[in-house]
C-alpha positions as CSV (number, residue, x, y, z in Angstrom):
1,M,-21.3,40.2,-0.9
2,S,-23.3,40.8,-4.1
3,K,-26.9,41.9,-3.9
4,P,-29.4,39.0,-4.2
5,R,-31.7,39.2,-7.2
6,L,-35.3,39.4,-6.2
7,L,-38.4,38.9,-8.4
8,F,-42.0,39.2,-7.3
9,L,-44.5,37.1,-9.2
10,V,-48.0,38.6,-9.3
11,P,-51.0,37.2,-11.2
12,Y,-53.8,39.8,-11.2
13,F,-57.0,39.9,-13.3
14,G,-59.9,42.3,-13.6
15,R,-59.2,46.0,-13.3
16,W,-56.3,47.9,-11.8
17,P,-57.2,49.6,-8.5
18,F,-57.2,53.4,-8.4
19,W,-54.1,53.4,-6.2
20,M,-52.0,51.6,-8.9
21,P,-49.9,54.7,-9.7
22,F,-48.8,54.9,-6.0
23,F,-47.9,51.2,-6.0
24,L,-45.9,51.6,-9.1
25,A,-44.1,54.7,-7.8
26,S,-43.0,52.7,-4.8
27,C,-41.7,50.0,-7.2
28,R,-39.7,52.5,-9.2
29,F,-37.8,53.5,-6.1
30,N,-36.7,49.9,-5.6
31,P,-34.6,49.6,-8.8
32,D,-32.8,46.4,-7.5
33,V,-36.1,44.5,-7.2
34,R,-38.2,43.3,-10.1
35,W,-41.9,42.5,-10.5
36,L,-43.6,40.3,-13.1
37,F,-47.4,40.6,-13.5
38,F,-49.6,38.1,-15.4
39,T,-52.7,40.1,-16.2
40,D,-55.5,41.0,-18.5
41,C,-55.6,44.6,-17.2
42,G,-53.2,46.1,-19.8
43,V,-49.9,48.0,-19.1
44,P,-50.4,50.9,-16.8
45,K,-49.3,54.3,-17.9
46,D,-45.7,55.2,-16.9
47,A,-44.9,51.8,-15.5
48,P,-41.3,51.7,-14.3
49,D,-38.7,49.5,-16.1
50,N,-38.4,47.1,-13.2
51,V,-42.1,46.1,-13.5
52,R,-43.1,43.9,-16.4
53,F,-46.5,42.7,-17.6
54,R,-47.3,39.4,-19.3
55,S,-50.7,39.8,-21.1
56,M,-53.0,36.8,-20.9
57,S,-56.7,36.0,-20.2
58,F,-57.8,34.6,-16.8
59,A,-58.8,31.4,-18.6
60,D,-55.4,31.0,-20.2
61,Y,-53.7,31.6,-16.9
62,C,-55.8,28.9,-15.3
63,S,-54.9,26.5,-18.0
64,K,-51.2,27.2,-17.4
65,V,-51.7,26.5,-13.7
66,S,-53.5,23.3,-14.4
67,A,-50.8,22.1,-16.7
68,A,-47.9,23.0,-14.3
69,L,-49.5,21.5,-11.2
70,G,-51.4,18.6,-12.7
71,V,-54.6,19.7,-11.1
72,D,-57.9,21.0,-12.5
73,F,-57.7,24.7,-11.7
74,Q,-60.8,26.4,-13.0
75,P,-62.1,28.8,-10.4
76,R,-64.8,31.2,-11.2
77,N,-63.4,34.0,-9.0
78,P,-59.8,35.4,-9.5
79,Y,-59.6,35.7,-5.7
80,K,-58.8,32.0,-5.7
81,L,-55.4,33.0,-7.1
82,C,-54.3,33.8,-3.5
83,D,-54.2,30.1,-2.8
84,L,-51.6,29.6,-5.4
85,K,-49.0,31.9,-3.8
86,P,-46.7,29.2,-2.4
87,A,-46.8,27.5,-5.8
88,L,-46.0,30.5,-8.0
89,G,-42.3,29.8,-8.2
90,Y,-43.0,26.3,-9.3
91,I,-45.6,27.4,-11.8
92,H,-43.3,30.1,-13.3
93,C,-40.0,28.4,-12.8
94,A,-39.1,29.3,-16.4
95,E,-39.0,32.9,-15.4
96,L,-36.6,32.4,-12.5
97,E,-33.3,32.0,-14.3
98,G,-30.7,34.1,-12.5
99,V,-33.1,34.9,-9.7
100,D,-31.9,34.3,-6.1
101,F,-35.3,34.9,-4.4
102,W,-38.8,34.9,-5.8
103,G,-41.6,36.5,-3.8
104,V,-45.3,37.0,-3.7
105,S,-47.0,40.3,-3.1
106,D,-50.5,41.8,-3.0
107,I,-51.0,45.2,-4.6
108,D,-53.0,46.8,-1.8
109,L,-49.7,48.1,-0.4
110,V,-46.9,50.5,-1.1
111,Y,-43.2,49.7,-0.6
112,G,-40.6,51.5,1.3
113,D,-36.9,50.6,0.9
114,L,-37.2,46.8,0.5
115,C,-33.4,46.2,0.2
116,S,-32.8,48.0,3.5
117,Y,-35.1,45.5,5.2
118,F,-34.3,42.4,3.2
119,T,-30.5,43.0,3.4
120,S,-27.9,40.7,1.7
121,E,-26.9,39.5,5.2
122,R,-30.5,38.6,6.0
123,L,-31.1,36.8,2.8
124,E,-27.8,34.8,3.2
125,R,-29.1,33.4,6.5
126,F,-32.7,32.4,5.4
127,D,-34.4,30.4,2.7
128,F,-37.9,31.8,3.5
129,L,-38.9,35.1,5.0
130,S,-42.3,36.0,6.4
131,T,-43.1,39.5,7.7
132,H,-45.5,38.0,10.3
133,E,-44.2,36.3,13.4
134,R,-46.7,33.4,13.7
135,R,-47.9,32.8,10.1
136,V,-46.9,33.1,6.5
137,S,-47.5,36.7,5.4
138,G,-49.4,35.9,2.2
139,H,-49.5,39.6,1.2
140,L,-45.6,39.6,0.9
141,C,-43.0,37.0,1.6
142,L,-39.8,35.7,-0.1
143,F,-38.6,32.2,-1.1
144,R,-35.1,31.2,-2.0
145,N,-35.0,29.9,-5.6
146,N,-34.0,26.4,-4.9
147,E,-35.8,23.0,-5.3
148,R,-36.7,22.7,-1.6
149,M,-38.6,26.0,-1.5
150,L,-40.0,25.7,-5.0
151,T,-41.7,22.4,-4.0
152,A,-42.4,23.1,-0.3
153,F,-46.2,23.5,-1.0
154,M,-46.3,19.9,-2.2
155,K,-45.4,18.8,1.4
156,V,-48.8,20.0,2.6
157,P,-51.2,17.1,2.9
158,G,-54.1,17.5,0.5
159,W,-52.5,20.3,-1.5
160,Q,-54.0,19.1,-4.8
161,A,-57.6,19.1,-3.4
162,A,-57.1,22.5,-1.8
163,L,-55.8,24.2,-5.0
164,S,-58.3,22.5,-7.3
165,S,-61.3,23.5,-5.1
166,D,-63.4,26.4,-6.5
167,Q,-63.5,27.9,-3.0
168,H,-60.8,30.1,-1.5
169,R,-59.1,28.1,1.2
170,A,-56.5,30.6,2.5
171,F,-54.0,27.9,1.6
172,D,-51.0,30.3,1.9
173,E,-51.7,31.6,5.4
174,G,-53.4,28.4,6.7
175,A,-52.3,25.0,5.6
176,F,-49.0,26.2,4.2
177,S,-48.2,28.1,7.4
178,R,-48.6,25.0,9.4
179,L,-45.7,23.4,7.5
180,F,-43.5,25.8,9.4
181,I,-45.4,26.8,12.5
182,R,-47.4,23.9,14.1
183,N,-48.2,25.3,17.5
184,K,-48.5,29.1,17.0
185,N,-50.7,29.6,20.1
186,W,-48.2,27.9,22.5
187,P,-46.2,30.2,24.8
188,A,-43.0,31.5,23.1
189,P,-40.6,29.1,25.0
190,L,-42.6,26.0,24.0
191,R,-42.9,27.3,20.4
192,R,-39.1,27.7,20.2
193,L,-38.7,24.1,21.4
194,S,-41.3,22.9,18.9
195,D,-39.5,24.8,16.1
196,A,-36.2,23.2,16.9
197,W,-37.6,19.8,16.1
198,N,-39.3,20.9,12.9
199,P,-36.9,20.7,9.9
200,W,-39.1,23.1,7.9
201,R,-38.6,25.8,10.5
202,H,-34.8,25.9,10.0
203,R,-33.4,28.7,7.9
204,C,-36.8,30.4,7.9
205,E,-37.5,33.8,9.4
206,F,-40.9,34.7,10.9
207,S,-40.4,38.2,12.1
208,E,-43.1,40.8,12.7
209,A,-42.4,43.8,10.4
210,F,-45.5,45.8,11.7
211,S,-46.4,46.6,8.1
212,T,-50.1,45.6,8.4
213,P,-51.7,47.7,11.1
214,N,-55.3,48.2,12.1
215,G,-55.9,44.5,12.6
216,R,-55.5,41.8,15.3
217,I,-51.8,42.1,15.8
218,P,-50.9,44.8,18.3
219,W,-48.4,47.5,17.5
220,H,-44.8,47.1,18.5
221,D,-45.5,48.9,21.8
222,G,-48.2,46.3,22.7
223,S,-51.1,48.8,22.2
224,F,-53.8,48.9,19.5
225,E,-53.1,52.6,18.9
226,F,-52.0,52.5,15.2
227,P,-50.5,55.2,13.0
228,Q,-53.1,57.4,11.3
229,R,-50.9,58.7,8.5
230,W,-48.2,56.9,6.5
231,I,-45.7,59.1,4.7
232,W,-43.9,57.9,1.5
233,R,-40.9,60.1,0.6
234,E,-38.7,59.2,-2.3
235,G,-38.7,55.5,-1.6
236,Q,-38.7,55.7,2.1
237,L,-41.7,54.9,4.3
238,F,-42.5,56.4,7.7
239,N,-45.6,57.1,9.8
240,D,-46.9,59.7,12.1
241,R,-46.3,57.6,15.2
242,D,-42.8,56.3,15.0
243,G,-40.6,59.2,14.1
244,S,-37.6,58.3,11.9
245,R,-38.3,54.5,12.0
246,Q,-38.6,53.2,8.5
247,F,-40.9,50.3,7.4
248,P,-40.4,47.9,4.4
249,Y,-44.0,48.4,3.2
250,F,-47.5,49.5,4.3
251,H,-50.3,47.0,3.7
252,F,-53.4,49.2,3.9
253,I,-56.0,46.4,3.8
254,G,-57.5,47.7,7.1
255,W,-58.4,51.1,5.7
256,K,-59.3,49.6,2.3
257,C,-61.9,47.3,3.9
258,D,-63.2,49.5,6.7
259,A,-62.7,53.2,6.0
260,W,-62.4,53.6,2.2
261,P,-65.7,51.9,1.1
262,T,-67.6,54.9,2.3
263,C,-65.7,57.2,-0.1
264,S,-65.6,57.6,-3.8
265,E,-62.4,57.0,-5.7
266,Q,-62.2,60.7,-6.5
267,E,-62.4,61.5,-2.8
268,L,-59.7,58.9,-2.0
269,M,-57.3,60.4,-4.6
270,E,-58.1,64.1,-4.9
271,D,-55.1,64.9,-7.1
272,A,-54.3,62.5,-10.0
273,A,-50.8,63.9,-10.3
274,L,-50.0,63.2,-6.6
275,A,-48.3,59.8,-7.3
276,A,-45.7,61.5,-9.4
277,M,-44.6,63.8,-6.6
278,D,-41.6,63.2,-4.4
279,S,-43.7,62.6,-1.3
280,W,-47.3,61.8,-0.4
281,S,-49.2,60.3,2.5
282,I,-51.8,57.6,3.0
283,T,-54.7,58.2,5.5
284,P,-58.1,56.7,6.4
285,K,-59.4,59.2,3.9
286,G,-57.1,58.1,1.1
287,F,-54.0,59.5,-0.6
288,R,-53.1,63.0,0.3
289,E,-50.3,65.5,0.2
290,V,-47.8,65.4,3.1
């Protein structure tokens, strides 16, 4: 079985975050996966070959979206781009020649070994893969490159109004999620019965990858005792709580929003050369040596 070809589509405008070298290092160690950025931030230093950058202004990108979707997309804040995630494959269909799966991804994360998680066997079984159990994981998910998944967002009632609104609507994790999961708070047996009658739930995987700790989802042991150090080592990702267990990525939004705002960027990354090393760790105090 040949390896599926994966491409993540990432529009990002403004300024690269201080942790971008660590993000790119984790991309470099996933050579079978590609990323394509649409951005006005420039090309970061030492970007790996599997990460490309398409330079454009935010205004030009919004015009491209408007033309592709037939809506008036003119938000004032680039954060509105999050609502577009389910539509990115359709918007950028010209970039998908030869691609088996296209994905969306935030950049407040670092990757482990993605292909060890999204195996060829797994991708053969599913057309859509979310790393949360009861909703679309907007920070990272995969769509098969076919007509059904490219246009799935158009099956959401009122999608044009949601995407053309100036306000962020959490369209990806809200309305789009309900296309697949309609009764997420029901007991598991009833949810499985409901899923069986929902054609959009077929060939879709909603499996908790435990990659976004420090939030409302308990850890895999049912507790809210989360890891306090994540270790990246030559493309593999571990933590201080789970021994040799590997994780596909670590979404550090919890620390970014709660712990890191009290620190300066210099405090959060004491050594500028750290990202080029073979291993490093992520903590509530930022990026550190292992």
